[in-house]
N, C-alpha and C positions, 0 to 999 in steps of 0.2 A: 117403522117411521122413527127417525131421530137416532137410530143406532145402526151401525154398520161394521162389518168385519174389516179391521184395519191390518195392513201388513207393512212392516218397516223394512227397508232395504238400506244397506250401508256399503260404502266404497272405501277402500284403502289406497286407491291409486287415482285420486282426483276425478273419479267418475268414469274411468275407462271400462271398468267392470263393476258389477253390483252383486251382493250376496244377501239372501233373505236373513234378516236378523231376528224376527219374531213378530208377535201380534199383540198390540195393546188391547186392553179390555174392550168389549163390544159396545158399551154405552157411549152415545154421542157420535156426531159426524166429525171426522178429522178436520182440523183447521190449520195448524202449524206444527212444525217439528224443529227442534234445535238441540244441539249437543255441546256440552262444555269440553268433553273429551270423546275419543272414539267409543268409549264404553258407557258414558253417562248420557242417556238420551231422554228427552222430554217431548211428549206429544200433547198438544192442546186439542180438545174436542168440546163440542157444544151441541145441545139440543134442548130438552126440558130443564137441564142443569148445565153447568160448565165444569170441565175437568182438566187437570194437568196430570198426565200419567208419566211415571218415571221408571226407567230401567237403569240399574247400576251395573249390569253385566252384558252390555251390548245388545239388548233386546230379547234375551232368553226369558226373563221373568219381568213382570210389570207390577207396579203398585200405584194406588191413587195418591198423588202427592198433594193435591188441592182439589176441593170440590165446592162449588157455589150453587145453591139452589135458587138463585135469583132470577129464574126465568130463561136460562140458557143463553145468556149474552155471549157473544163471540170474543175470542182473544185477538189481540193485535200486538205486533212488535215483540214476540217471544224471541229471546236471544240471550247469549252469554257474553259477558265482557271479559271474564277470565275463566279458568277451568272450573271455578267454584261459584262465581258470582253471576247471577242471571236476573233478567227483568221480563215482565210481561204486563200488558195492559189488558184488563178485563172490561169488556163492555164499551159503551160510548166514551169517547175521549173528551167530551164536553158536556156541560150540564145545561147551559142556556139554550133553549130551543130543542132540547132532547124530547122527542114525542113520548118516550117511555118513562120519563121522569126518573131515570136511573143514572146517577153519575158513574163515570168510569172509575176503576180502581187500579192503582199501581201495585203490582206484586213484586217482591224481591226474594231471591234465594241466595244463600251463602254456602250451601252444601251440595252444589252440583245439580240441583233440581229435586233433591229428595224431599224437601219441604219448602213451602212458600208462605210468605207473610204479607198481608195487605198493609201498606204504608198509609198512615194518617197524616194529613197536612191541611 
């Protein structure tokens, strides 16, 4: 429960064909995937915790770039605005009326997804 084998596939011809790229870590259910470049991949997963997994080599090897143990909130709007700069929203995107009393968090990366920082405002 809360963990599943994940497999990432990539395409270099706009989706006409796909090739297996690799498998992110087992923990968490997959939520979103985004890439700043064809080789810099980020996968969001959530269950009892929340993870952003990163691969710098097209999916062959994976590391945990971000982990939150705040109850497994899901990610929203994972994406890259440049090859290095990315954004993700962790958890609820509003605080008023949030039944879990957990405000959402804005996360940013400037290194292609290898590390993520929560923004305070």
